[in-house]
GUTI-278544 format. One record per residue (C-alpha): y negated, x negated, z; residue in one letter. Coordinates in steps of 0.02 Angstrom, whole numbers, always signed. Layout:
N
v|u|w|residu
Y|X|Z|a
...
END
This chain:
399
v|u|w|residu
+0|+0|+0|x
-165|-78|-57|x
-318|-87|+54|x
-470|+8|-7|x
-608|-105|-72|x
-783|-102|+0|x
-842|-25|-164|x
-717|+117|-149|x
-769|+149|+31|x
-953|+156|-15|x
-915|+275|-158|x
-814|+388|-43|x
-952|+390|+89|x
-1081|+438|-42|x
-972|+581|-105|x
-944|+641|+74|x
-1130|+633|+113|x
-1173|+739|-39|x
-1043|+871|+2|x
-1096|+881|+185|x
-1277|+904|+131|x
-1231|+1037|+1|x
-1131|+1136|+129|x
-1264|+1126|+265|x
-1146|+1039|+385|x
-1206|+926|+526|x
-1126|+772|+599|x
-1079|+879|+749|x
-989|+999|+632|x
-894|+852|+559|x
-845|+792|+732|x
-777|+964|+776|x
-679|+979|+615|x
-610|+802|+607|x
-602|+742|+788|x
-696|+587|+732|x
-836|+541|+854|x
-1012|+585|+798|x
-1070|+408|+838|x
-941|+338|+716|x
-996|+461|+582|x
-1179|+413|+609|x
-1143|+227|+591|x
-1042|+262|+433|x
-1181|+362|+349|x
-1314|+235|+397|x
-1211|+94|+323|x
-1204|+4|+489|x
-1013|+1|+495|x
-895|+28|+346|x
-767|+163|+384|x
-580|+133|+390|x
-466|+220|+267|x
-398|+327|+409|x
-573|+385|+458|x
-615|+430|+278|x
-452|+526|+260|x
-487|+628|+418|x
-667|+666|+367|x
-622|+725|+192|x
-478|+829|+258|x
-601|+905|+382|x
-702|+980|+238|x
-546|+1027|+140|x
-520|+882|+21|x
-396|+740|+2|x
-461|+562|-9|x
-341|+533|-153|x
-431|+665|-257|x
-598|+582|-223|x
-544|+404|-265|x
-403|+443|-388|x
-306|+306|-298|x
-145|+392|-243|x
-51|+230|-210|x
-181|+172|-84|x
-155|+316|+36|x
-29|+356|+174|x
+126|+443|+110|x
+102|+619|+175|x
+98|+795|+106|x
-47|+901|+167|x
-24|+1089|+181|x
-137|+1235|+222|x
-67|+1369|+338|x
-155|+1535|+302|x
-137|+1675|+430|x
-234|+1829|+485|x
-371|+1784|+610|x
-510|+1913|+615|x
-385|+2056|+613|x
-301|+2002|+775|x
-457|+1957|+875|x
-457|+2053|+1038|x
-271|+2092|+1034|x
-205|+1966|+1161|x
-21|+2003|+1125|x
-47|+1980|+937|x
-149|+1821|+962|x
-13|+1743|+1073|x
+122|+1788|+947|x
+18|+1719|+803|x
-4|+1551|+891|x
+183|+1549|+928|x
+219|+1575|+743|x
+101|+1433|+697|x
+190|+1316|+818|x
+360|+1371|+754|x
+310|+1331|+575|x
+238|+1164|+627|x
+397|+1125|+723|x
+501|+1145|+566|x
+377|+1043|+462|x
+379|+904|+593|x
+568|+887|+585|x
+645|+713|+577|x
+700|+737|+396|x
+520|+753|+342|x
+461|+586|+408|x
+435|+499|+240|x
+334|+583|+175|x
+281|+678|+329|x
+203|+851|+323|x
+28|+879|+394|x
-20|+1063|+419|x
-197|+1126|+438|x
-226|+1295|+520|x
-403|+1370|+516|x
-376|+1444|+690|x
-392|+1268|+762|x
-562|+1233|+683|x
-654|+1386|+614|x
-590|+1527|+724|x
-700|+1684|+705|x
-740|+1694|+891|x
-708|+1517|+955|x
-807|+1427|+818|x
-953|+1543|+780|x
-1068|+1396|+741|x
-999|+1390|+564|x
-1078|+1507|+437|x
-979|+1618|+319|x
-1028|+1508|+172|x
-967|+1351|+261|x
-802|+1429|+310|x
-772|+1494|+134|x
-807|+1325|+52|x
-699|+1231|+178|x
-552|+1350|+163|x
-570|+1368|-26|x
-566|+1178|-38|x
-403|+1171|+59|x
-320|+1315|-33|x
-359|+1237|-202|x
-334|+1050|-171|x
-199|+1029|-38|x
-21|+989|-89|x
+45|+1161|-41|x
+1|+1319|+53|x
+98|+1427|+177|x
+44|+1609|+181|x
+90|+1713|+334|x
+63|+1892|+279|x
+60|+1993|+440|x
-79|+2111|+492|x
-201|+2161|+352|x
-308|+2011|+306|x
-433|+1992|+167|x
-427|+1803|+195|x
-242|+1779|+159|x
-258|+1883|+1|x
-401|+1774|-60|x
-307|+1615|-19|x
-157|+1680|-115|x
-265|+1699|-271|x
-360|+1534|-248|x
-194|+1442|-238|x
-130|+1538|-390|x
-279|+1487|-497|x
-267|+1305|-441|x
-79|+1294|-471|x
-41|+1254|-288|x
+140|+1293|-240|x
+163|+1415|-95|x
+283|+1472|+39|x
+254|+1652|+91|x
+317|+1733|+251|x
+324|+1917|+206|x
+368|+2082|+293|x
+490|+2202|+213|x
+349|+2300|+131|x
+195|+2221|+52|x
+65|+2285|-70|x
+108|+2286|-254|x
-41|+2172|-287|x
+32|+2039|-174|x
+209|+2066|-237|x
+152|+2051|-417|x
+46|+1894|-391|x
+65|+1751|-514|x
+76|+1624|-372|x
+222|+1502|-382|x
+299|+1545|-214|x
+457|+1536|-113|x
+463|+1700|-16|x
+543|+1713|+156|x
+560|+1883|+239|x
+521|+1903|+423|x
+560|+2044|+544|x
+451|+2126|+676|x
+264|+2134|+706|x
+133|+2029|+795|x
+126|+2161|+932|x
+315|+2167|+962|x
+368|+1992|+910|x
+417|+1911|+745|x
+575|+1821|+692|x
+621|+1729|+532|x
+756|+1609|+474|x
+693|+1432|+508|x
+832|+1368|+397|x
+752|+1456|+249|x
+584|+1378|+292|x
+666|+1207|+305|x
+744|+1228|+132|x
+578|+1288|+60|x
+487|+1134|+126|x
+619|+1023|+44|x
+586|+1111|-121|x
+398|+1091|-97|x
+420|+904|-74|x
+525|+893|-232|x
+397|+992|-333|x
+254|+885|-269|x
+323|+723|-337|x
+362|+801|-505|x
+183|+862|-524|x
+110|+703|-452|x
+186|+599|-592|x
+126|+719|-726|x
-53|+751|-671|x
-115|+593|-586|x
-302|+561|-600|x
-359|+723|-682|x
-480|+785|-548|x
-627|+692|-621|x
-804|+691|-558|x
-965|+725|-651|x
-940|+907|-700|x
-1071|+972|-579|x
-1196|+837|-625|x
-1178|+876|-811|x
-1203|+1062|-780|x
-1357|+1032|-670|x
-1435|+916|-799|x
-1409|+1041|-940|x
-1478|+1185|-837|x
-1632|+1083|-789|x
-1663|+1024|-967|x
-1629|+1184|-1064|x
-1669|+1327|-944|x
-1761|+1263|-792|x
-1714|+1416|-689|x
-1555|+1428|-586|x
-1571|+1615|-550|x
-1594|+1649|-737|x
-1439|+1549|-784|x
-1335|+1632|-648|x
-1388|+1803|-711|x
-1348|+1757|-891|x
-1175|+1696|-839|x
-1143|+1852|-735|x
-1115|+1755|-573|x
-1208|+1741|-408|x
-1335|+1601|-380|x
-1224|+1537|-238|x
-1080|+1522|-362|x
-1189|+1424|-484|x
-1243|+1304|-347|x
-1061|+1279|-296|x
-1018|+1236|-477|x
-1152|+1101|-473|x
-1119|+1037|-297|x
-931|+1047|-268|x
-792|+943|-347|x
-713|+1026|-499|x
-549|+1046|-403|x
-642|+1158|-279|x
-760|+1258|-391|x
-618|+1275|-519|x
-708|+1389|-645|x
-598|+1498|-753|x
-574|+1465|-939|x
-680|+1618|-977|x
-824|+1558|-867|x
-815|+1384|-944|x
-831|+1461|-1117|x
-981|+1562|-1061|x
-1062|+1407|-987|x
-1030|+1305|-1144|x
-1106|+1442|-1253|x
-1258|+1466|-1141|x
-1292|+1279|-1121|x
-1259|+1235|-1303|x
-1116|+1115|-1273|x
-928|+1111|-1296|x
-810|+1147|-1152|x
-739|+971|-1174|x
-911|+898|-1143|x
-933|+996|-981|x
-762|+936|-921|x
-797|+755|-966|x
-664|+745|-1102|x
-774|+681|-1244|x
-817|+501|-1284|x
-1001|+543|-1301|x
-1023|+547|-1111|x
-932|+383|-1078|x
-1054|+238|-1059|x
-924|+103|-1100|x
-871|+190|-1261|x
-1050|+228|-1315|x
-1106|+48|-1292|x
-950|-26|-1372|x
-958|+92|-1520|x
-1143|+53|-1545|x
-1109|-134|-1545|x
-967|-108|-1670|x
-1084|-16|-1789|x
-1216|-153|-1772|x
-1085|-287|-1805|x
-1023|-196|-1961|x
-1200|-172|-2027|x
-1236|-358|-2005|x
-1071|-413|-2082|x
-1063|-339|-2258|x
-914|-446|-2307|x
-792|-380|-2177|x
-632|-291|-2228|x
-668|-108|-2189|x
-485|-67|-2156|x
-470|-205|-2026|x
-637|-160|-1945|x
-590|+23|-1929|x
-416|-18|-1864|x
-492|-131|-1729|x
-609|+6|-1670|x
-475|+142|-1671|x
-350|+33|-1577|x
-478|-13|-1445|x
-526|+169|-1426|x
-344|+221|-1404|x
-309|+83|-1277|x
-469|+122|-1184|x
-425|+305|-1165|x
-252|+260|-1101|x
-321|+140|-970|x
-454|+264|-919|x
-324|+399|-885|x
-212|+281|-784|x
-341|+199|-671|x
-452|+265|-533|x
-638|+289|-561|x
-685|+149|-443|x
-559|+19|-501|x
-584|+60|-686|x
-771|+36|-681|x
-746|-127|-588|x
-621|-203|-709|x
-686|-145|-880|x
-840|-194|-979|x
-914|-140|-1144|x
-882|-242|-1301|x
-1025|-334|-1388|x
-1048|-395|-1566|x
-971|-564|-1526|x
-817|-478|-1455|x
-791|-377|-1614|x
-820|-533|-1720|x
-690|-634|-1623|x
-564|-491|-1630|x
-594|-471|-1817|x
-571|-657|-1854|x
-407|-658|-1758|x
-343|-502|-1846|x
-403|-562|-2017|x
-304|-724|-1999|x
-146|-627|-1953|x
-166|-506|-2099|x
-198|-648|-2222|x
-48|-746|-2160|x
+62|-592|-2173|x
+6|-563|-2352|x
+50|-742|-2399|x
+223|-725|-2323|x
+255|-565|-2420|x
+196|-648|-2580|x
+326|-787|-2567|x
+470|-676|-2509|x
END
């Protein structure tokens, strides 16, 4: 496991600082959510003391994100699977019997997840009742709670949904996880709504018996087997989709809105969304805001760009490619005698290799190890290729 570089730590701190500011959180809020001392957080933000990887991991998890998604450096992080345990909260407030049973269920689920078999990787479960309880943690606003819990439901490795007493929260989390492609385990009663039963979520369903008022029982063996399947699924998806949660989407949207409209309320109205939603699209990581394909198409049409541009999938927004391509054109213009086929092949090969490297490396490490090509670089590459092509032609002539 590689140590995070100072550059990566500074980048992570900057991202954290921007998110905390956007969500209106204080250092005291962060301390409550993460159990990291406020004095440590203060020194980190001031640049007085660089944070450890463990501190960064705790702080990002506190606001509902994984450090791996921020740095795109999966191999540099502890080997653990982070899950979000969604349960009713507001609906059981004031019912002491139901609240006791709910906490007992939470501990039972955690007990199975903490089993010896799940040591490597270990499971880490977050339950909102420990941090943003509706009566015990009233200092958090509705907007803050929604963003924190939406972040977890859309970016964590899996979600466990305990569908007991009526809860608008669990229903929302079911759909957030569905849209983000997060695998789920659902503890369900014998009868649930057709909306929940017909959900597109990729879930392993386990039926429980009883109620929160009278006591609940379920087969812990089924939960154990479901967690094993979750672990298997995680590593399959991890290999396929490493490094896709890129940054820059919100910045691109904000820049286009400022340049071409100048009015956030006007753009929100034209898109058919709330101003709060528009600000979240500009402030939150793409993995959290997670706009639908339809909304992306609306945004692209309104802002006069392609969806690929908004998502950062075009070469035109990549500084390395823009500079290298510009130097290639200048080199070609100043070298009228070059073989066009060789020159074009060199550019296309570099472009293909560059895209491959960009998709395989983290943002921080990639920017540190790559540099744009200049005219002299193209000239040297051309001379080397020209010699090889000429030699090959001579060999073919004599064979």
